[in-house]
C-alpha positions in Angstrom: 13.3 21.6 -29.4 10.2 22.5 -27.3 6.6 21.3 -27.1 5.6 24.8 -28.4 7.7 24.2 -31.6 6.1 20.8 -32.1 2.7 22.4 -31.8 3.8 24.9 -34.5 4.9 22.1 -36.7 1.6 20.3 -36.5 -0.4 23.5 -37.0 1.5 24.2 -40.2 1.3 20.5 -41.3 -2.5 20.5 -40.8 -3.2 23.8 -42.5 -0.5 23.9 -45.2 -0.4 27.7 -44.9 1.8 29.9 -42.7 -0.9 32.5 -42.4 -3.6 30.1 -41.3 -1.2 28.3 -39.0 -0.2 31.6 -37.4 -3.8 32.4 -36.6 -4.3 28.9 -35.0 -1.3 29.3 -32.7 -1.9 33.0 -32.1 1.4 34.2 -33.5 2.4 36.6 -36.3 3.4 34.9 -39.5 7.1 36.0 -39.2 7.2 34.6 -35.6 5.9 31.3 -36.8 8.4 31.2 -39.6 11.2 31.8 -37.2 10.0 29.0 -34.9 9.8 26.5 -37.8 13.2 27.6 -39.1 14.8 27.1 -35.7 13.3 23.6 -35.5 14.6 22.7 -39.0 18.1 24.1 -38.0 18.1 21.9 -34.9 17.0 18.8 -36.7 19.4 19.4 -39.6 16.8 18.8 -42.4 13.9 20.8 -43.9 10.4 19.8 -42.6 8.4 21.6 -45.4 8.7 22.2 -49.1 7.6 25.8 -49.7 5.4 25.8 -52.8 4.4 29.4 -53.3 1.9 30.2 -50.5 1.4 26.5 -49.8 3.7 24.4 -47.5 3.9 20.6 -47.8 5.6 18.2 -45.5 8.8 16.6 -46.8 9.2 12.8 -46.2 11.3 13.6 -43.2 8.7 16.1 -42.1 5.9 13.5 -42.3 7.9 11.2 -40.0 8.6 14.0 -37.6 4.9 15.1 -37.5 3.8 11.6 -36.6 6.4 11.5 -33.7 5.4 15.0 -32.7 1.7 14.0 -32.4 2.6 11.1 -30.1 4.9 13.3 -27.9 2.2 16.0 -27.6 -0.5 13.4 -26.8 1.7 12.1 -24.0 2.5 15.6 -22.8 -1.3 16.4 -22.7 -2.0 13.2 -20.8 0.7 14.0 -18.3 -0.7 17.5 -17.8 -4.2 16.2 -17.3 -3.1 13.4 -14.9 -1.2 16.0 -12.8 -4.3 18.1 -12.6 -6.4 15.1 -11.6 -3.8 14.2 -8.9 -3.9 17.8 -7.6 -7.7 17.6 -7.3 -7.6 14.2 -5.6 -9.3 12.5 -8.5 -6.3 10.2 -9.2 -3.6 8.5 -7.2 -0.9 5.9 -7.8 -0.1 4.3 -4.6 2.3 1.3 -4.0 1.7 0.1 -0.4 3.4 -2.6 1.5 1.4 -4.4 4.3 2.7 -6.5 7.1 0.7 -9.6 8.1 -1.5 -8.0 10.8 -2.3 -4.9 8.8 -2.8 -6.9 5.7 -5.5 -9.0 7.4 -7.3 -6.0 8.8 -6.7 -3.3 6.2 -6.4 -4.7 2.7 -10.1 -5.4 2.0 -11.3 -2.0 3.4 -8.6 -0.2 1.4 -9.4 -1.9 -1.9 -13.2 -1.6 -1.3 -12.9 2.1 -0.5 -10.8 2.7 -3.6 -13.2 0.8 -5.8 -16.3 2.6 -4.4 -15.0 6.1 -3.7 -11.9 6.6 -5.9 -12.3 4.8 -9.2 -9.5 6.8 -10.7 -7.0 5.5 -8.3 -4.4 2.9 -9.0 -3.3 0.9 -5.9 -0.7 -1.9 -5.8 -0.4 -3.9 -2.6 2.7 -5.9 -1.7 2.9 -8.4 1.1 6.2 -9.6 2.6 8.2 -9.7 5.8 8.8 -6.3 7.5 12.5 -6.4 6.6 11.8 -6.9 2.9 9.1 -4.3 2.8 11.5 -1.8 4.4 14.1 -2.6 1.7 11.6 -2.0 -1.0 10.6 1.3 0.6 14.2 2.4 0.8 14.7 1.4 -2.8 11.6 3.6 -3.7 9.9 0.5 -5.1 7.1 1.2 -2.5 5.6 4.5 -1.4 4.6 3.6 2.2 4.2 0.6 4.5 1.8 -0.3 7.3 3.6 -2.7 9.6 4.1 -3.6 13.2 6.5 -0.8 14.1 8.0 -2.9 17.0 9.6 -5.1 14.4 11.3 -2.1 12.7 15.0 -1.7 13.1 15.8 1.9 13.9 16.7 3.9 10.8 17.2 7.7 10.4 15.5 7.7 7.0 12.2 6.2 8.2 9.2 8.2 9.5 6.4 6.5 11.4 3.0 8.0 12.2 -0.7 7.1 12.7 0.1 4.5 15.5 -2.7 2.0 16.1 -2.5 -0.6 18.9 -4.4 -3.9 18.7 -4.6 -6.6 21.4 -3.1 -10.0 20.9 -4.6 -13.3 22.0 -4.5 -17.1 21.9 -7.5 -18.2 19.9 -9.2 -21.5 19.0 -12.4 -22.8 17.4 -15.5 -22.7 19.6 -15.5 -26.5 20.2 -11.8 -26.9 20.8 -10.8 -29.5 23.4 -9.1 -26.8 25.5 -12.6 -25.3 26.1 -14.4 -28.6 26.8 -15.4 -29.4 30.4 -13.5 -26.4 31.7 -15.0 -24.9 34.8 -16.0 -21.2 34.7 -13.1 -19.0 35.5 -10.5 -21.7 35.1 -7.5 -20.4 33.1 -5.5 -22.3 30.4 -1.9 -23.0 31.2 0.7 -22.7 28.4 1.8 -26.3 28.9 -1.7 -27.3 28.0 -1.6 -25.2 24.8 1.7 -26.8 23.8 -0.1 -30.1 23.3 -1.7 -28.7 20.2 -0.2 -27.1 17.0 0.5 -23.4 17.5 0.1 -21.1 14.5 1.2 -17.5 14.0 2.8 -15.1 11.6 6.4 -14.2 12.3 6.4 -12.4 15.6 8.5 -9.4 16.7 11.2 -9.7 19.3 9.0 -7.6 21.6 6.2 -10.2 21.4 8.7 -13.0 22.0 10.0 -11.2 25.1 6.4 -10.9 26.4 5.6 -14.5 25.7 8.7 -15.7 27.6 8.0 -13.3 30.5 4.5 -14.7 30.8 5.1 -18.4 30.1 8.8 -19.2 30.3 11.5 -20.0 27.7 9.4 -22.7 26.0 7.0 -19.9 24.8 9.6 -18.4 22.5 8.1 -18.4 19.0 11.1 -20.3 17.6 10.4 -23.1 20.0 6.6 -23.3 20.2 5.2 -22.1 16.9 4.7 -25.1 14.5 2.6 -23.4 11.8 4.0 -20.1 10.6 3.2 -18.0 7.5 2.7 -14.3 6.6 -1.1 -14.6 5.9 -3.3 -14.4 9.0 -6.5 -15.2 7.0 -5.0 -18.6 6.1 -4.0 -19.2 9.7 -7.5 -18.2 10.9 -9.1 -20.7 8.5 -6.7 -23.5 9.6 -7.5 -22.7 13.3 -11.3 -22.8 12.6 -10.9 -26.2 11.0 -8.5 -28.0 13.3 -7.2 -28.2 16.9 -4.5 -25.6 16.2 -4.1 -22.6 18.6 -3.6 -19.2 16.9 -1.5 -16.4 18.3 -2.5 -13.2 16.6 -4.3 -9.9 17.0 -7.7 -10.6 18.5 -9.6 -8.7 15.8 -8.2 -11.0 13.1 -10.3 -14.0 14.2 -13.7 -12.7 15.3 -15.3 -16.1 14.8 -12.7 -17.8 17.0 -12.8 -17.9 20.8 -10.1 -16.4 22.9 -8.5 -18.7 25.4 -8.6 -17.5 29.0 -4.8 -17.8 29.5 -3.3 -18.1 33.0 -1.6 -15.7 33.3 -3.3 -13.4 30.7 -1.2 -12.6 27.7 -1.7 -8.8 27.9 0.3 -8.0 24.7 -0.5 -5.7 21.9 0.8 -5.1 18.3 1.6 -1.5 17.4 0.9 -0.7 13.7 2.1 2.4 12.0 2.4 4.1 8.6 6.0 4.1 7.5 7.4 6.5 4.9 10.8 7.8 3.8 12.0 11.0 5.4 12.2 13.9 3.1 10.1 12.3 0.4 7.1 14.2 -1.1 3.9 12.6 0.2 2.1 10.5 -2.4 -1.5 11.3 -3.2 -3.8 8.8 -1.4 -1.8 8.5 1.8 -4.4 10.6 3.7 -7.1 8.1 2.8 -4.8 5.3 4.1 -4.4 7.1 7.4 -8.1 7.5 7.7 -8.7 3.8 7.0 -6.0 2.8 9.5 -7.8 4.8 12.2 -11.0 3.2 11.3 -10.0 -0.4 10.7 -6.9 -0.9 13.0 -8.6 -0.6 16.3 -10.1 -3.0 18.8 -13.8 -2.9 19.4 -14.9 -2.9 23.0 -13.6 -6.2 24.5 -13.1 -7.3 20.9 -15.3 -10.4 21.1 -13.8 -11.4 24.4 -15.5 -14.5 25.6 -17.1 -14.5 29.1 -14.6 -17.1 30.3 -11.7 -15.0 29.0 -13.1 -11.9 30.5 -13.5 -13.6 33.9 -10.0 -15.0 33.7 -8.6 -11.5 33.0 -10.6 -10.0 35.9 -9.0 -12.5 38.2 
């Protein structure tokens, strides 16, 4: 059974005449008769009662014609959708975002899709890097944007479009750590520990940097008291309390960077992760372009004068 045979069935059902149906499908009448006969042989029952020159659907034929219309409608929709995908007018993208990329990329991505690509369908998932990788390997996601330093090496993962963003300790502008501090005076980690410390789950690389700068007590498992996957929530908590946030600097533009002594000097490295050997999904080029635009530090990234002075020293 083929789609062509189903189209022949409907042409004959609509016209009731082999000669008229043959003209519609651009066949000779004998060729159309052979096509209908082959379909009836395959189905094991007659589709039409031949009444002289007129052909009328049997009860079985009526049921088959209704099913054939649905099948052909679906096939036409698939064909049209494929052509729209090829022209870039449609995309179905399932994207996993880590905490940092989620804070910086999700709104620009959804805004761009709504404004420039109304025919796209985008589904965003948020989770830990490990769970996102599992979903990618199970083909439940098409691509990820995560901190690649938190990725376990795997031969089936491809990483591209690397974007580095600077990390920082941040507080609200009137935080006690900034009050009555002389210009150029750095903040020690033991001072920071007097307050709640907030962060997303941090990679082993960041943990090593923190301990190298500030000692064993700076390991995230020891010092972080407020931890979740959503940076926007942590930024809001930091803006409304005495909490100190460890995150990429660009995630908290309204917060003030603490002039740490010694400076943190750590970065997150975000990348687009896909499965090796898998055909690229339409829409990924737009994600790459948005990554290059959104996942980058602006000059000094809102660095406060005190923080800049402390770094210079």
